[in-house]
C-alpha positions in Angstrom: 155.1 67.3 107.6 151.8 69.4 106.8 151.1 71.8 104.5 149.3 74.0 107.7 152.3 72.9 109.6 154.9 73.8 106.6 153.0 77.6 106.9 153.3 77.8 110.4 156.6 77.4 110.3 157.3 79.8 107.6 155.6 82.2 109.2 157.7 82.0 112.3 161.1 82.6 110.6 159.3 85.6 109.1 158.3 87.3 112.0 161.6 85.9 113.7 163.6 88.1 110.7 161.1 91.0 111.9 162.2 91.2 114.8 166.2 90.7 113.9 166.3 94.1 112.0 165.9 97.1 111.0 169.0 98.0 109.0 171.9 96.7 106.0 171.3 92.8 106.4 171.8 90.8 103.0 172.0 87.3 104.7 168.7 87.7 106.4 167.1 89.6 103.2 167.7 86.3 101.4 166.6 84.4 104.2 163.3 85.8 104.1 163.1 86.4 99.8 164.1 82.1 100.4 160.9 81.7 102.8 158.6 84.0 100.5 159.5 81.9 97.6 158.9 78.5 99.3 155.7 80.4 100.0 154.9 80.9 96.0 156.3 84.1 95.7 156.8 84.6 91.9 155.6 80.9 90.9 152.4 79.7 91.3 150.7 82.3 93.7 147.9 84.2 92.4 145.3 87.1 93.5 145.4 88.2 97.1 148.2 85.7 97.9 150.5 86.7 95.3 149.3 90.5 96.1 150.6 90.0 100.0 153.3 87.8 99.4 155.0 90.8 97.4 153.8 92.9 100.0 156.1 91.1 102.9 158.8 90.8 100.5 159.0 94.7 99.4 158.6 95.3 103.3 161.4 93.2 104.3 163.7 94.9 101.5 163.0 98.4 103.2 163.6 96.8 106.8 166.6 95.0 105.3 168.0 98.3 104.1 170.3 100.8 105.5 167.2 103.2 107.3 165.2 102.9 104.2 162.3 102.3 106.3 163.0 105.9 108.2 160.9 107.2 105.1 158.0 105.5 106.9 158.8 107.0 110.0 161.5 107.8 112.4 160.5 105.1 114.8 161.6 101.3 113.8 159.2 100.2 116.0 156.1 101.3 114.3 158.3 100.2 110.8 158.3 96.8 112.8 154.6 96.8 113.9 153.6 97.6 110.2 155.8 94.9 108.8 154.5 92.6 111.4 151.2 93.0 110.1 151.8 92.7 106.6 152.9 88.9 107.7 149.9 88.7 109.6 148.0 89.5 106.5 149.7 86.9 104.7 149.1 84.4 107.5 145.3 84.7 107.0 145.6 84.9 103.3 147.5 81.3 102.8 145.4 80.2 105.8 142.1 81.0 103.8 143.3 80.2 100.2 143.9 83.7 97.5 140.2 84.5 97.0 139.7 87.3 99.8 141.1 90.0 101.5 141.6 91.0 105.3 
């Protein structure tokens, strides 16, 4: 498999996980973190790519917590939209490398 296909599958997995929440779910959070680690979080990612990986990780930590997403508004759809936007920004960062911004 090519790297592009691997990235596409990883992004699809993150979107699936985002659609599974919200709520405390340690297993889903572990899955999201495992995907992000394979994408370079904490080892090998730098610059904009590292920033976007961290943003997505932090958003998943909020999403799969016990209602911490409420701090961003009381509508889970709004936070899910934010999480999906974070994932899309990560996808774009991975597609072009770590040099640019959205």
